[in-house]
C-alpha positions in Angstrom: 75.7 79.9 73.6 76.9 77.8 76.5 77.1 75.0 73.9 79.4 76.8 71.5 81.1 77.9 74.1 82.3 74.1 75.4 82.6 73.3 72.0 85.0 75.9 71.3 86.8 74.8 74.9 86.6 71.2 73.4 88.4 72.4 70.4 90.8 73.8 72.7 91.6 71.0 74.7 92.4 68.6 71.8 95.0 71.4 70.1 96.7 71.1 73.1 96.5 67.7 74.1 97.8 66.7 70.1 100.6 69.7 70.4 101.6 68.4 74.3 104.7 67.7 73.1 105.5 70.1 70.4 103.8 73.2 72.5 106.3 73.8 75.5 108.9 73.7 73.0 107.7 75.7 70.3 106.4 78.5 73.6 109.9 78.6 74.7 111.5 79.3 71.2 109.3 82.3 70.8 109.7 83.7 74.5 113.5 83.4 73.9 113.2 84.8 70.2 113.4 89.0 71.3 116.6 87.9 73.2 118.2 86.4 70.5 117.4 88.5 67.6 118.8 91.1 70.3 122.0 89.5 70.7 122.4 89.2 67.1 121.9 93.0 66.4 124.7 93.5 69.6 126.6 91.7 66.7 125.8 92.7 63.6 126.0 96.7 65.0 128.9 96.3 67.4 130.5 99.2 66.0 127.0 101.3 65.7 126.0 100.3 69.3 129.2 100.8 71.2 129.3 104.2 69.6 125.6 105.3 70.6 126.5 103.9 74.4 129.5 105.9 74.8 127.4 109.6 73.3 124.2 108.8 75.2 126.3 108.5 78.7 129.7 109.4 77.8 130.9 106.7 79.5 134.4 105.7 77.4 134.8 103.0 74.8 136.1 100.6 77.3 132.5 100.9 79.6 130.3 101.3 76.3 132.8 97.6 74.9 131.3 96.2 78.1 127.5 97.1 77.5 127.8 95.2 74.1 129.9 92.4 75.3 127.2 91.7 78.4 124.1 91.8 76.1 125.6 89.4 73.4 127.1 87.1 75.8 124.3 87.5 78.1 121.4 87.1 75.8 122.9 84.3 73.5 124.1 82.4 76.4 121.1 82.6 78.1 118.6 81.7 74.9 120.8 78.3 74.7 120.5 77.5 78.4 116.4 78.1 78.1 116.0 76.1 74.8 118.5 73.1 75.7 116.3 73.9 79.2 119.9 73.6 81.4 119.6 75.4 84.4 116.9 77.3 83.6 116.7 79.6 86.7 120.5 81.1 86.3 119.3 81.4 82.7 116.1 83.6 83.4 118.0 85.7 85.9 120.7 86.5 83.3 117.7 87.4 80.8 116.1 89.5 83.7 119.1 91.2 84.3 119.8 92.2 80.9 116.0 93.8 80.8 116.3 95.6 83.7 120.0 97.0 82.5 118.6 97.9 78.9 115.6 99.9 81.1 118.1 102.1 82.4 120.7 101.9 79.4 118.2 102.9 76.8 116.6 105.7 79.0 113.3 103.1 78.5 112.1 104.5 81.7 110.2 107.5 80.8 108.8 105.7 77.4 106.0 103.9 78.9 105.1 101.8 75.5 108.7 100.5 75.8 108.7 100.2 79.6 105.5 98.0 79.3 106.7 95.6 76.6 109.9 95.1 78.9 107.3 94.6 81.7 106.0 92.2 80.0 109.1 90.2 78.7 110.1 89.7 82.4 106.3 88.2 83.0 107.4 86.0 79.9 110.2 85.2 81.5 108.3 84.2 85.1 106.3 81.7 83.1 109.6 79.9 81.7 110.4 80.2 85.3 107.6 78.6 85.9 107.6 75.9 83.7 111.0 75.1 84.8 109.8 74.3 88.5 106.5 72.0 87.4 109.3 69.6 86.4 112.1 70.1 89.5 109.0 69.7 92.5 108.0 66.5 91.0 109.0 63.6 93.0 109.1 61.0 90.7 109.0 60.7 86.5 105.9 61.4 85.1 103.9 61.3 89.0 102.4 64.9 89.8 103.8 66.5 93.1 101.4 66.3 96.2 100.1 69.9 97.6 100.2 72.7 96.1 103.4 74.5 94.5 102.8 77.6 96.0 105.7 79.8 94.3 105.0 78.0 91.1 101.6 79.4 91.0 102.4 82.7 91.9 104.8 82.9 89.2 102.1 82.1 86.5 99.6 84.8 88.1 102.8 86.8 87.9 103.4 85.9 84.5 100.3 86.3 83.2 99.3 89.9 84.5 102.3 90.9 83.0 101.9 89.9 79.7 98.6 92.4 79.8 101.3 95.5 79.7 102.4 93.9 76.2 99.0 94.2 75.0 98.5 97.9 76.4 100.8 98.4 73.7 99.3 97.2 71.2 95.9 99.2 71.6 95.2 102.0 69.0 93.4 104.9 70.1 92.0 105.6 66.8 88.0 105.7 66.0 87.5 103.7 63.2 85.1 101.0 63.9 86.9 98.0 63.4 89.8 99.5 65.6 87.5 99.9 68.5 86.7 95.7 67.7 90.4 95.3 68.1 90.5 96.8 71.3 87.7 95.3 72.7 87.9 92.3 71.6 91.8 91.5 72.4 91.2 93.4 75.7 88.3 91.0 76.8 90.4 88.1 75.8 93.6 89.5 77.9 91.3 90.4 81.3 90.2 86.6 80.9 93.3 85.5 80.9 94.4 87.1 83.7 91.7 86.4 86.1 92.6 82.7 84.6 88.5 82.0 83.3 88.6 79.7 80.4 92.3 80.1 80.0 93.3 78.1 77.1 90.3 79.0 74.9 91.1 82.7 75.9 95.2 82.6 75.1 94.6 80.3 72.1 92.3 82.9 70.0 94.8 85.5 71.6 97.7 84.0 70.0 96.1 83.9 66.9 94.7 87.2 67.1 98.5 87.9 67.6 99.8 85.9 65.2 97.8 87.9 62.7 98.1 91.4 63.7 102.3 90.4 64.2 102.6 89.5 60.2 100.2 92.1 59.3 101.3 95.3 61.1 105.2 93.9 61.8 106.3 92.7 58.5 110.1 94.1 58.6 111.2 92.0 55.8 108.9 93.9 53.2 111.2 96.8 54.0 114.9 97.7 52.5 117.9 96.6 54.6 118.6 101.0 54.5 115.8 101.9 55.9 115.9 102.5 59.9 111.7 101.4 59.7 113.2 98.4 59.4 114.6 98.3 62.6 111.8 99.5 64.6 109.5 97.0 62.6 112.2 94.1 63.3 112.0 94.6 67.0 108.0 95.0 67.3 108.1 91.4 65.3 110.1 89.9 67.3 108.8 91.3 71.1 105.0 90.8 70.4 106.7 86.8 69.1 107.7 86.9 73.2 104.6 87.1 74.3 103.3 85.1 72.1 105.2 82.8 73.6 104.6 83.3 77.0 100.6 82.7 76.1 101.5 79.5 74.6 103.4 78.8 78.0 100.1 79.7 79.7 98.5 77.2 77.1 100.7 74.8 78.1 101.0 74.6 81.5 97.2 75.7 82.0 96.5 79.1 84.7 97.8 77.6 87.6 96.5 77.4 91.0 95.6 81.1 91.6 92.9 81.2 88.9 89.3 81.1 88.4 89.5 78.1 86.4 91.1 76.2 89.0 88.5 77.7 91.9 86.1 76.3 89.6 87.0 73.1 90.2 86.9 73.4 93.9 83.4 74.8 94.2 
């Protein structure tokens, strides 16, 4: 069993080594995909979004328009900043503000599933922030910084913990054998990622598994455009993709200082 585990870990290491130049970009792209999709949706459904805000909050035409504009410009602008790595901390701040704004505006606080997903998005943003700090703290190019980068370690830990919330929304409480196995395997992997034990391997397996589930359950492109279900599935698809991006960031950065993997090195 140990042999199998170490073989699997070697494969995970090989995958991360060979893809180390692509992985951070892919992770960031997946991470911000849900914000990009939402920004585009604000543009495409401009009048529907404005009407919805006006009816829900009775806030008047001007404030409803401002809400849509802030979401549109804020999300697309911040996505561009993250992808081009321009002032990533400010971009994360903008996206963080938009997550909070939407949580309040769409009354998400009372819907546990949506609230958990938004918490997971915040976790994903913290991991983007941690990645931007890793470069900022190195004194010379290509030379790792001496001493532990405390803020980065805690950002990584908080990011990993918050990613769990996304997973909780994917659990389906049905009594079929397949569903129970899915829930158990997924929960175990998520616990391993959270405590940072065999992190890269656990995160990679989870990425593969979530991708399969995402393309199978949330295939929004198979549903005609006039059906409301298409929008729901599209939302789910891109949110899951963002969490996959968060897990890829964990694979790319490693678990950070506050993790079992790091502690094991000290033993």
